[in-house]
ZAPA-31079 format. One record per residue (C-alpha): x, y, z. Coordinates in steps of 0.1 Angstrom, whole numbers, plus 2048, in hexadecimal, padded with zeros to 3 digits. Example, Ala and Ser with C-alpha at 12.3 -4.5 7.8 and 13.67 -1.06 7.14 Angstrom:
+-----+-----+-----+
|   X |   Y |   Z |
+-----+-----+-----+
| 87B | 7D3 | 84E |
| 889 | 7F5 | 847 |
+-----+-----+-----+
//
This chain:
+-----+-----+-----+
|   X |   Y |   Z |
+-----+-----+-----+
| 800 | 800 | 800 |
| 80C | 824 | 7FA |
| 80F | 840 | 813 |
| 7EB | 84C | 80C |
| 7DE | 82F | 81F |
| 7D7 | 833 | 844 |
| 7F5 | 830 | 85B |
| 7F5 | 812 | 873 |
| 809 | 815 | 893 |
| 816 | 7F3 | 89F |
| 81F | 7F3 | 8C4 |
| 838 | 7D9 | 8CF |
| 842 | 7D8 | 8F4 |
| 864 | 7C8 | 8F7 |
| 873 | 7B7 | 916 |
| 890 | 79E | 915 |
| 884 | 78E | 8F5 |
| 8A3 | 78D | 8E0 |
| 89D | 769 | 8D4 |
| 87D | 773 | 8C3 |
| 87E | 798 | 8BB |
| 890 | 794 | 89A |
| 875 | 77E | 88C |
| 85A | 794 | 89A |
| 868 | 7B4 | 88B |
| 86F | 7A5 | 869 |
| 84A | 79A | 868 |
| 840 | 7BE | 86D |
| 85A | 7CE | 856 |
| 851 | 7B7 | 83A |
| 82B | 7BD | 83C |
| 81A | 7C3 | 81A |
| 80B | 7E2 | 82B |
| 826 | 7FD | 829 |
| 818 | 81B | 83C |
| 823 | 80F | 85E |
| 830 | 820 | 87E |
| 842 | 805 | 892 |
| 844 | 80F | 8B7 |
| 85C | 7FA | 8CB |
| 85D | 800 | 8F1 |
| 87B | 7F0 | 902 |
| 86E | 7EA | 925 |
| 88E | 7E9 | 938 |
| 89D | 7CB | 927 |
| 8BF | 7BD | 930 |
| 8DF | 7CA | 920 |
| 8E1 | 7AD | 907 |
| 8BC | 7AF | 8FE |
| 8BF | 7D5 | 8FA |
| 8DD | 7D1 | 8E3 |
| 8C9 | 7B8 | 8CE |
| 8AB | 7CE | 8C9 |
| 8BF | 7ED | 8C2 |
| 8D3 | 7DA | 8A8 |
| 8B3 | 7D3 | 895 |
| 8A7 | 7F7 | 893 |
| 8AF | 7FE | 86E |
| 88D | 807 | 860 |
| 882 | 82C | 85E |
| 85F | 823 | 869 |
| 86C | 817 | 88B |
| 866 | 82D | 8AA |
| 87C | 820 | 8C6 |
| 873 | 829 | 8EA |
| 885 | 81D | 90A |
| 878 | 81B | 92D |
| 891 | 823 | 948 |
| 887 | 804 | 95B |
| 86F | 7E7 | 956 |
| 84B | 7F4 | 959 |
| 837 | 7D8 | 94A |
| 825 | 7D2 | 929 |
| 807 | 7E9 | 932 |
| 81E | 807 | 939 |
| 830 | 801 | 918 |
| 810 | 7FE | 904 |
| 803 | 81E | 914 |
| 823 | 830 | 90B |
| 820 | 822 | 8E7 |
| 7FC | 830 | 8E5 |
| 808 | 852 | 8F0 |
| 822 | 853 | 8D4 |
| 80D | 843 | 8B9 |
| 805 | 859 | 89B |
| 7F3 | 83F | 886 |
| 7CF | 83E | 87D |
| 7CD | 81B | 88B |
| 7DF | 809 | 8A7 |
| 7E9 | 7E4 | 8A8 |
| 7FA | 7D3 | 8C6 |
| 814 | 7B8 | 8C0 |
| 828 | 7A4 | 8DA |
| 84D | 7A2 | 8D4 |
| 84E | 77C | 8D1 |
| 831 | 77A | 8B8 |
| 830 | 77F | 893 |
| 818 | 78B | 878 |
| 80E | 77B | 858 |
| 81B | 78E | 83A |
| 7F9 | 79D | 830 |
| 7EC | 7A1 | 854 |
| 7E9 | 7C7 | 855 |
| 7DE | 7CA | 831 |
| 7C0 | 7B3 | 836 |
| 7B6 | 7C3 | 857 |
| 7B9 | 7E6 | 849 |
| 7A5 | 7DE | 82A |
| 788 | 7D1 | 83E |
| 785 | 7E7 | 85D |
| 770 | 801 | 84C |
| 75F | 818 | 865 |
| 761 | 7FE | 881 |
| 774 | 808 | 8A1 |
| 789 | 7E8 | 89E |
| 78D | 7C7 | 88A |
| 79D | 7A6 | 893 |
| 7A7 | 785 | 883 |
| 7B2 | 763 | 88F |
| 7D4 | 759 | 89E |
| 7E9 | 73A | 898 |
| 800 | 72A | 8B0 |
| 825 | 72C | 8A5 |
| 835 | 70B | 8B0 |
| 852 | 708 | 897 |
| 862 | 71E | 87D |
| 851 | 70C | 85F |
| 830 | 719 | 86C |
| 83A | 73C | 863 |
| 83F | 732 | 83E |
| 819 | 731 | 83C |
| 808 | 751 | 834 |
| 7E5 | 75D | 82E |
| 7E1 | 768 | 80A |
| 7BC | 75F | 808 |
| 7A6 | 772 | 7F1 |
| 788 | 761 | 800 |
| 785 | 777 | 81F |
| 765 | 77A | 832 |
| 75C | 78F | 850 |
| 747 | 784 | 86E |
| 73A | 799 | 88A |
| 73D | 791 | 8AF |
| 732 | 7A4 | 8CE |
| 751 | 7B1 | 8E2 |
| 74B | 797 | 8FE |
| 750 | 77B | 8E6 |
| 76A | 78D | 8D0 |
| 780 | 791 | 8EF |
| 779 | 770 | 900 |
| 79E | 768 | 901 |
| 7A5 | 788 | 915 |
| 7BE | 794 | 8FB |
| 7C0 | 7B4 | 8E7 |
| 7DA | 7A6 | 8CF |
| 7D3 | 7A2 | 8AA |
| 7BA | 7BE | 8AB |
| 7BD | 7DD | 895 |
| 7AE | 7FA | 8A8 |
| 7A3 | 81C | 89B |
| 7B7 | 838 | 8AD |
| 797 | 84D | 8AF |
| 787 | 832 | 8C5 |
| 7A6 | 831 | 8DB |
| 7A5 | 857 | 8E0 |
| 77F | 859 | 8E5 |
| 77D | 83F | 900 |
| 79F | 843 | 90F |
| 7AA | 81F | 908 |
| 7C8 | 816 | 91D |
| 7D6 | 7FB | 932 |
| 7D9 | 7F9 | 958 |
| 7FE | 7F5 | 962 |
| 7F8 | 7E9 | 986 |
| 7FF | 7C4 | 97C |
| 814 | 7B1 | 963 |
| 7F8 | 79B | 956 |
| 7D4 | 79F | 94B |
| 7D9 | 7C3 | 942 |
| 7C8 | 7BD | 920 |
| 7A7 | 7BB | 933 |
| 7A9 | 7E0 | 93B |
| 7AD | 7E9 | 917 |
| 790 | 7D2 | 90C |
| 776 | 7E2 | 923 |
| 76F | 800 | 90D |
| 765 | 7E9 | 8F1 |
| 74D | 7D6 | 908 |
| 73F | 7F7 | 914 |
| 73A | 80A | 8F4 |
| 73B | 7F2 | 8D6 |
| 71E | 7DC | 8CB |
| 732 | 7C4 | 8B5 |
| 754 | 7C1 | 8A4 |
| 75E | 7B2 | 882 |
| 777 | 795 | 87F |
| 787 | 786 | 860 |
| 785 | 761 | 85A |
| 7AA | 75E | 855 |
| 7CA | 75B | 86B |
| 7DF | 77A | 86C |
| 7F4 | 776 | 88C |
| 80C | 75C | 899 |
| 80B | 757 | 8BE |
| 82C | 747 | 8C9 |
| 82C | 729 | 8DF |
| 847 | 732 | 8F8 |
| 859 | 713 | 903 |
| 86F | 71F | 91F |
| 859 | 72A | 93C |
| 876 | 723 | 954 |
| 891 | 73C | 949 |
| 87D | 752 | 931 |
| 858 | 750 | 938 |
| 83D | 764 | 928 |
| 825 | 776 | 93F |
| 80B | 75A | 93B |
| 825 | 740 | 945 |
| 82C | 74D | 968 |
| 825 | 737 | 986 |
| 800 | 735 | 98E |
| 7FF | 749 | 9AF |
| 80E | 768 | 99E |
| 7F6 | 763 | 981 |
| 7D9 | 762 | 999 |
| 7E4 | 781 | 9AB |
| 7E4 | 795 | 98B |
| 7C3 | 787 | 97F |
| 7B0 | 78E | 99F |
| 7BE | 7B1 | 9A3 |
| 7B4 | 7BA | 980 |
| 792 | 7AA | 983 |
| 78A | 7BA | 9A5 |
| 795 | 7DC | 997 |
| 77E | 7D9 | 979 |
| 761 | 7CC | 98D |
| 764 | 7EB | 9A4 |
| 769 | 805 | 989 |
| 755 | 7F7 | 96B |
| 73F | 7DB | 979 |
| 720 | 7F0 | 97C |
| 71A | 7ED | 957 |
| 707 | 7CE | 94F |
| 71B | 7C4 | 930 |
| 73C | 7C9 | 941 |
| 731 | 7B6 | 960 |
| 725 | 799 | 94A |
| 746 | 799 | 937 |
| 75B | 79A | 958 |
| 746 | 77D | 966 |
| 74D | 768 | 947 |
| 772 | 770 | 949 |
| 773 | 766 | 96E |
| 760 | 746 | 96A |
| 776 | 73C | 94C |
| 795 | 742 | 961 |
| 787 | 72F | 97F |
| 77D | 710 | 96B |
| 79F | 70F | 95A |
| 7B5 | 714 | 978 |
| 7A3 | 70A | 998 |
| 7B0 | 6E6 | 998 |
| 7D4 | 6F3 | 993 |
| 7CF | 70B | 9AF |
| 7C2 | 6EF | 9C5 |
| 7E2 | 6DB | 9BE |
| 7F8 | 6F7 | 9CC |
| 7F2 | 6ED | 9F0 |
| 80C | 704 | 9FF |
| 7FC | 723 | 9EF |
| 7D8 | 718 | 9F3 |
| 7CF | 731 | A0F |
| 7DC | 74F | 9FC |
| 7CE | 744 | 9DB |
| 7AC | 73E | 9EB |
| 7AC | 762 | 9F9 |
| 7B3 | 770 | 9D6 |
| 798 | 75C | 9C5 |
| 77F | 762 | 9E1 |
| 784 | 788 | 9DF |
| 77E | 788 | 9BA |
| 761 | 76F | 9BB |
| 74F | 787 | 9D4 |
| 747 | 79D | 9B6 |
| 738 | 781 | 9A1 |
| 714 | 785 | 997 |
| 6FE | 76A | 9A7 |
| 6ED | 765 | 985 |
| 70F | 75C | 975 |
| 715 | 742 | 990 |
| 6F3 | 732 | 98B |
| 6FB | 729 | 967 |
| 719 | 713 | 971 |
| 71A | 6ED | 976 |
| 70E | 6E1 | 998 |
| 731 | 6DB | 9A7 |
| 73F | 6FC | 99A |
| 720 | 70E | 9A6 |
| 725 | 700 | 9C9 |
| 74A | 709 | 9CA |
| 744 | 72D | 9BE |
| 728 | 733 | 9D7 |
| 740 | 729 | 9F3 |
| 75C | 73D | 9E4 |
| 746 | 75C | 9E1 |
| 73A | 757 | A05 |
| 75E | 754 | A12 |
| 759 | 732 | A21 |
| 77C | 724 | A1D |
| 778 | 704 | A31 |
| 759 | 6F8 | A1E |
| 768 | 704 | 9FD |
| 787 | 6F0 | A03 |
| 773 | 6D0 | A0A |
| 75E | 6D4 | 9EB |
| 77C | 6DB | 9D6 |
| 78E | 6BC | 9E4 |
| 76F | 6A7 | 9DA |
| 76F | 6B7 | 9B8 |
| 794 | 6AE | 9B4 |
| 78E | 68A | 9BF |
| 771 | 686 | 9A6 |
| 786 | 694 | 98A |
| 7A2 | 67B | 992 |
| 78A | 65E | 992 |
| 77B | 66A | 971 |
| 79D | 66E | 962 |
| 7A6 | 64B | 96E |
| 78E | 63B | 956 |
| 7A2 | 626 | 93D |
| 7BE | 60D | 943 |
| 7DB | 625 | 943 |
| 7CA | 63F | 958 |
| 7BE | 627 | 972 |
| 7E2 | 61A | 977 |
| 7EE | 63E | 97D |
| 7D1 | 643 | 995 |
| 7DB | 624 | 9A9 |
| 7FF | 62F | 9A8 |
| 7F7 | 651 | 9B7 |
| 7DC | 647 | 9D0 |
| 7E9 | 625 | 9DC |
| 80C | 61B | 9D1 |
| 81D | 63B | 9DB |
| 812 | 635 | 9FF |
| 824 | 614 | A01 |
| 845 | 614 | A14 |
| 866 | 618 | A00 |
| 87C | 5FA | 9FC |
| 8A0 | 606 | A02 |
| 8B1 | 5EC | 9ED |
| 89A | 5EE | 9CE |
| 8A8 | 5FE | 9AE |
| 894 | 605 | 98E |
| 8A9 | 607 | 96E |
| 89E | 615 | 94D |
| 8B1 | 61D | 92D |
| 8A4 | 631 | 90E |
| 87F | 630 | 918 |
| 880 | 60A | 91E |
| 88B | 602 | 8FB |
| 8AE | 5F6 | 904 |
| 8C3 | 5E2 | 91C |
| 8E0 | 5FA | 918 |
| 8F4 | 618 | 922 |
| 900 | 621 | 945 |
| 8E2 | 612 | 957 |
| 8EC | 5F0 | 948 |
| 910 | 5F3 | 954 |
| 905 | 5FC | 977 |
| 8EC | 5DF | 978 |
| 906 | 5C6 | 96C |
| 91F | 5D2 | 986 |
| 905 | 5CC | 9A1 |
| 8FE | 5A8 | 996 |
| 923 | 5A0 | 990 |
| 92C | 5AC | 9B3 |
| 90E | 59C | 9C4 |
| 903 | 5BC | 9D3 |
| 8E3 | 5BA | 9E8 |
| 8CA | 5CC | 9D2 |
| 8A9 | 5C3 | 9C2 |
| 8AC | 5CF | 99E |
| 88E | 5D7 | 988 |
| 892 | 5DE | 962 |
| 878 | 5F1 | 94E |
| 872 | 5E7 | 92A |
| 858 | 5ED | 910 |
| 858 | 5C7 | 90B |
| 852 | 5B3 | 92B |
| 860 | 594 | 91A |
| 883 | 5A4 | 918 |
| 89E | 58C | 925 |
| 8BD | 59B | 937 |
| 8D9 | 58C | 94C |
| 8D4 | 588 | 972 |
| 8B4 | 584 | 986 |
| 8A6 | 5A7 | 981 |
| 880 | 5AB | 981 |
| 875 | 5B6 | 95E |
| 856 | 5CC | 95C |
| 844 | 5DB | 93F |
| 845 | 601 | 93C |
| 825 | 611 | 949 |
| 817 | 5F0 | 957 |
| 809 | 5EF | 97A |
| 829 | 5DD | 985 |
| 83D | 5FA | 976 |
| 82B | 613 | 98C |
| 82E | 5FC | 9AA |
| 854 | 5FA | 9A8 |
| 858 | 61F | 9A1 |
| 843 | 626 | 9C0 |
| 856 | 60F | 9D8 |
| 87A | 60F | 9CA |
| 893 | 626 | 9DC |
| 8AA | 629 | 9BE |
| 8A1 | 634 | 99A |
| 8BC | 631 | 97F |
| 8B4 | 63F | 95D |
| 8C7 | 64D | 93F |
| 8AB | 663 | 933 |
| 88F | 678 | 943 |
| 874 | 666 | 957 |
| 84F | 66B | 950 |
| 841 | 68A | 960 |
| 826 | 678 | 974 |
| 83F | 663 | 987 |
| 842 | 671 | 9AB |
| 863 | 672 | 9BC |
| 85D | 66A | 9E1 |
| 871 | 675 | 9FF |
| 88D | 65B | A01 |
| 88F | 654 | 9DC |
| 8B1 | 657 | 9CC |
| 8B2 | 65E | 9A7 |
| 8D2 | 658 | 993 |
| 8D0 | 668 | 971 |
| 8EC | 659 | 95B |
| 8E3 | 66D | 93B |
| 8ED | 65F | 919 |
| 909 | 673 | 90A |
| 922 | 690 | 909 |
| 90F | 6AD | 8F9 |
| 91A | 6BC | 8D8 |
| 8F8 | 6CB | 8D0 |
| 8E7 | 6E5 | 8E5 |
| 8D1 | 6D6 | 900 |
| 8B1 | 6E2 | 911 |
| 8B7 | 704 | 921 |
| 8D4 | 70C | 90A |
| 8BD | 708 | 8EC |
| 8AC | 727 | 8DE |
| 88D | 715 | 8D4 |
| 880 | 6F1 | 8D1 |
| 869 | 6E9 | 8B5 |
| 867 | 6C3 | 8B1 |
| 85F | 6BC | 8D5 |
| 841 | 6C5 | 8EB |
| 83F | 6EB | 8F1 |
| 840 | 6E3 | 916 |
| 862 | 6D1 | 911 |
| 878 | 6EA | 925 |
| 85E | 6ED | 941 |
| 85A | 6C7 | 943 |
| 87F | 6C1 | 942 |
| 885 | 6D9 | 95E |
| 86B | 6C9 | 975 |
| 878 | 6A6 | 96C |
| 89C | 6AE | 972 |
| 894 | 6BD | 995 |
| 890 | 698 | 9A0 |
| 8B4 | 68F | 996 |
| 8CB | 68A | 9B4 |
| 8EA | 680 | 9A1 |
| 8F4 | 687 | 97D |
| 911 | 675 | 96C |
| 92A | 689 | 958 |
| 944 | 67B | 940 |
| 95B | 69A | 940 |
| 95F | 6BD | 94E |
| 951 | 6CC | 92E |
| 930 | 6B8 | 933 |
| 92E | 6C2 | 957 |
| 92D | 6E7 | 94E |
| 913 | 6E0 | 932 |
| 8FD | 6CC | 948 |
| 8FC | 6E7 | 963 |
| 8F1 | 700 | 949 |
| 8DB | 6EB | 932 |
| 8C9 | 6D8 | 94E |
| 8CC | 6F2 | 969 |
| 8DA | 6D6 | 97E |
| 8E8 | 6E0 | 9A0 |
| 8EA | 6C0 | 9B3 |
| 907 | 6A6 | 9B4 |
| 919 | 6A0 | 993 |
| 92B | 67F | 992 |
| 94A | 686 | 97E |
| 956 | 663 | 978 |
| 951 | 65E | 953 |
| 935 | 648 | 945 |
| 931 | 624 | 951 |
| 927 | 61B | 92E |
| 94A | 623 | 922 |
| 95B | 60B | 93B |
| 959 | 5F0 | 920 |
| 96F | 604 | 909 |
| 98B | 5FF | 922 |
| 983 | 5DB | 92B |
| 9A1 | 5C3 | 929 |
| 98C | 5AA | 915 |
| 97D | 5C2 | 8FC |
| 98A | 5AD | 8DF |
| 977 | 58F | 8EC |
| 958 | 5A4 | 8EF |
| 95C | 5B1 | 8CC |
| 95F | 58F | 8BC |
| 940 | 584 | 8CF |
| 92C | 5A2 | 8C4 |
| 936 | 59D | 89F |
| 92B | 579 | 8A1 |
| 909 | 582 | 8B0 |
| 902 | 59C | 894 |
| 90F | 585 | 879 |
| 92B | 59B | 86C |
| 941 | 587 | 853 |
| 963 | 57D | 860 |
| 97F | 593 | 853 |
| 969 | 5B1 | 84B |
| 971 | 5D3 | 85A |
| 953 | 5E5 | 869 |
| 947 | 609 | 863 |
| 92F | 615 | 87D |
| 917 | 630 | 871 |
| 905 | 641 | 88F |
| 8F5 | 662 | 886 |
| 8DE | 677 | 89B |
| 8BB | 683 | 892 |
| 8B1 | 6A5 | 885 |
| 89A | 6BC | 899 |
| 888 | 6C6 | 87A |
| 882 | 6A2 | 86C |
| 862 | 698 | 87D |
| 83E | 692 | 872 |
| 830 | 6A3 | 891 |
| 83E | 6AA | 8B4 |
| 84A | 689 | 8C2 |
| 849 | 676 | 8A1 |
| 86B | 676 | 88F |
| 879 | 66C | 86D |
| 89B | 669 | 85E |
| 8A8 | 669 | 83A |
| 8C7 | 653 | 835 |
| 8DF | 669 | 820 |
| 8FC | 650 | 81D |
| 8FE | 640 | 7FA |
| 8FE | 61B | 806 |
| 8FE | 60E | 7E2 |
| 91E | 621 | 7D9 |
| 92E | 618 | 7FB |
| 928 | 5F3 | 7F5 |
| 937 | 5F6 | 7D2 |
| 957 | 608 | 7DE |
| 95B | 5F9 | 801 |
| 948 | 5D8 | 802 |
| 966 | 5C2 | 7FD |
| 977 | 5CE | 81D |
| 95B | 5DD | 832 |
| 938 | 5D9 | 83E |
| 923 | 5F6 | 84D |
| 90F | 5F4 | 86D |
| 8F3 | 60E | 86F |
| 8EA | 61A | 891 |
| 8CD | 634 | 890 |
| 8C2 | 64A | 8AC |
| 8A8 | 63A | 8C2 |
| 88E | 653 | 8B7 |
| 891 | 646 | 893 |
| 89D | 622 | 897 |
| 87E | 613 | 888 |
| 881 | 626 | 867 |
| 89D | 615 | 855 |
| 89C | 5F9 | 83C |
| 8BD | 5EB | 82D |
| 8B1 | 5CA | 81E |
| 8BF | 5D2 | 7FB |
| 8E2 | 5D5 | 80A |
| 8E2 | 5B3 | 81B |
| 905 | 5A8 | 824 |
| 913 | 5CC | 824 |
| 8FB | 5E1 | 839 |
| 8EF | 5D6 | 85B |
| 8D4 | 5E8 | 86E |
| 8E0 | 5E6 | 892 |
| 8C9 | 602 | 89F |
| 8B9 | 5EC | 8B8 |
| 8D9 | 5DC | 8C4 |
| 8D8 | 5E3 | 8E9 |
| 8FB | 5EF | 8F2 |
| 90B | 607 | 8DA |
| 92C | 605 | 8ED |
| 92F | 5E1 | 8E0 |
| 92A | 5EE | 8BD |
| 946 | 607 | 8C3 |
| 95D | 5E9 | 8CB |
| 956 | 5D7 | 8AB |
| 95A | 5F5 | 894 |
| 97A | 601 | 883 |
| 96C | 622 | 878 |
| 94F | 638 | 885 |
| 93B | 64E | 86F |
| 924 | 666 | 881 |
| 918 | 68A | 87E |
| 90D | 69E | 89D |
| 905 | 680 | 8B3 |
| 917 | 67F | 8D4 |
| 923 | 65B | 8CC |
| 945 | 668 | 8C0 |
| 94D | 675 | 8E3 |
| 94B | 651 | 8F0 |
| 95A | 641 | 8D1 |
| 979 | 657 | 8D5 |
| 982 | 642 | 8F3 |
| 98D | 627 | 8DB |
| 9A3 | 63F | 8C8 |
| 997 | 631 | 8A7 |
| 98F | 647 | 888 |
| 96F | 65B | 886 |
| 960 | 66B | 867 |
| 945 | 686 | 869 |
| 92A | 685 | 84E |
| 91D | 6A8 | 852 |
| 909 | 6AE | 832 |
| 8F3 | 6C8 | 843 |
| 90D | 6D8 | 85A |
| 903 | 6FC | 854 |
| 8DE | 6F6 | 85A |
| 8E3 | 6E0 | 879 |
| 8FC | 6F8 | 889 |
| 8EB | 719 | 881 |
| 8C6 | 711 | 880 |
| 8BD | 6F1 | 893 |
| 8D2 | 6EC | 8B2 |
| 8F3 | 6FE | 8B3 |
| 913 | 6EF | 8C2 |
| 925 | 6F3 | 8E3 |
| 947 | 6ED | 8D5 |
| 959 | 6FA | 8B6 |
| 94F | 6DB | 8A3 |
| 961 | 6E3 | 883 |
| 982 | 6E8 | 894 |
| 980 | 6CF | 8B1 |
| 970 | 6B1 | 8A0 |
| 989 | 694 | 8A1 |
| 983 | 68B | 87D |
| 97B | 69B | 85B |
| 959 | 6AB | 854 |
| 94B | 69D | 834 |
| 92E | 6AA | 81E |
| 928 | 68D | 805 |
| 927 | 668 | 803 |
| 944 | 669 | 7EB |
| 959 | 67C | 805 |
| 950 | 662 | 81F |
| 95B | 645 | 808 |
| 97B | 656 | 7FE |
| 985 | 65C | 823 |
| 97E | 637 | 82B |
| 994 | 62C | 80F |
| 9AF | 643 | 81B |
| 9A9 | 63E | 840 |
| 9CE | 63B | 84A |
| 9D4 | 65E | 83D |
| 9B6 | 66B | 850 |
| 9C4 | 65C | 870 |
| 9E6 | 66D | 86A |
| 9D6 | 68E | 861 |
| 9C0 | 68F | 880 |
| 9D9 | 681 | 89A |
| 9DE | 6A2 | 8AD |
| 9BA | 6AC | 8AC |
| 9B0 | 689 | 8B9 |
| 9C9 | 68B | 8D6 |
| 9BC | 6AD | 8E1 |
| 998 | 6A1 | 8DE |
| 9A0 | 681 | 8F3 |
| 9B0 | 695 | 90E |
| 992 | 6AD | 911 |
| 975 | 695 | 90E |
| 981 | 672 | 917 |
| 99D | 675 | 932 |
| 985 | 66E | 94F |
| 97E | 64B | 943 |
| 993 | 630 | 953 |
| 97C | 611 | 951 |
| 970 | 616 | 975 |
| 953 | 62E | 972 |
| 939 | 614 | 97A |
| 94A | 60A | 99A |
| 94D | 62F | 9A5 |
| 928 | 636 | 99E |
| 91C | 617 | 9B1 |
| 932 | 61F | 9CF |
| 927 | 644 | 9D1 |
| 901 | 640 | 9CA |
| 8F8 | 61D | 9D6 |
| 912 | 614 | 9F0 |
| 917 | 638 | 9FD |
| 93C | 633 | 9FD |
| 956 | 64D | 9F7 |
| 965 | 64E | 9D4 |
| 989 | 65A | 9D0 |
+-----+-----+-----+
//
């Protein structure tokens, strides 16, 4: 549009949002609607965040304001309104984005209405933003303001500046949250209905780090409730005499109550203070609004409104019990109910240990080494192994239980010790007296959890869930000093780090490792006299069908490798456990072996003469053998810069060449002796930094420290 079109002022409060502001600002600058005034209010952000936003101010349409201290989003929006010179105003959060034609479509259809809205879409991963609304089939519906603003948000609404001036639309800055409500009230008071487009024009980001960088809506519940009730009570007192406003406020309160009351009930330590906040706000509720609620809610609200805390608490407890029983319907849910209500009340058994490795899929990794040390040394422990297949056979006399069976819940409830190499399910309860040994499953190359900017393939609650799960860990194994520092940062782990090396790597220093190697080759069926190439890549965060369902495209040219290398080598393919089921190598029989489901990858290290990997942490372990490593990094730039990022200077510290094509891989295998010679110094430095803690005795040290409570020298 040209400059004759009405000016739109887009107001963006900015507070410590450097991870997202670039995308946000680009989505505004690149709008098809050109006559924009972009008002950014820096609300007392940190030095680094301030530097980031100021580095992006390179468009003449930007007006940059800066608060001397953090005042809150409401203060910043009000400041933006004072400075706005546009005919229309549009509010945008600094972590959200606009579709390319958002302002164009809204401005074209607002007409003489005081405001117009459209629909929003959740932004879960970057590919979502590639979608855009270019629809020519746009229709307009009309909603009363109460329904139009049912989500209590003024975002994604284009507002006429004349309406703002006439009715003094502004935001109360007494709280951090729920300030939108104060800006919505003028619409409820003075507007009959508002138009809405049938298309999406706004991306609402799903923030996935509520621990270190939460959005206002992700604060802990008591703080959220304080803001909500303060805003509601203020509006009831100042605006509640008008019937429409009172009806709207009643609906907002009831919606909040129904959505949050059970969560508030679960916060036992804050129940009294939370009750007082709710009760003070409920005192303003219209009796007619309460009468339309379900029977149990009606009873609770009457007691809340009357200030009868004792009776309210009893009724709410009954409500919670009924919900738990209702949610227990179904085989899986009833087991969780029995676990919570019955099994957790059984006494702990001090010599019981539950082991699990890779979500019950394997008998492997450091939990296996610890278990086998126990049975080899006849230590007095009752061992329980968790598998997805109850028929799984393992050495010793361990009790084998199926994951998520009733027996599984029983043993987790009564066992003093839990030993796992991954995260435990969220619903497992760590009791007083439980000891949780987290062995983890590798030295990190790729950024982990809280060191990652964003996580798109996993659940949006990933960081929050990980934080709460890792609070249960009492001990965390570390293979080297580098990993210890990463784990403290990435996991926010501040308990005891066991810096002994990984028990799973003890086998790499075993005096009989040649005997073990021959046994493993025989069990797999590898022809006598053939050298072994082990290919063990990681998975890619962007290769998934939907969150939690992963895929992998094998990029090695197995046909050409067989032609060039088949007389001397075979290749063993070990896929990441996320994607182990997605590989078929039947056409390469006799050359390619799918060993993805072979339990112990350390035994595969022993049989291999060369490792090919990419960004998988396997090379940190394999380096203990001081055998050649090739890195098949066909997508290095993308993986390093877009998907995960690295902790180390991978291109300079990797103990082997970085190769982009199958032909390069084949050529390096043919000339492997020269590769070894060229990388000798780099390998020695790498070994010293990442492998020097390993001495073949890590398992013994772990058992003595955690299970026997002995001092480890």
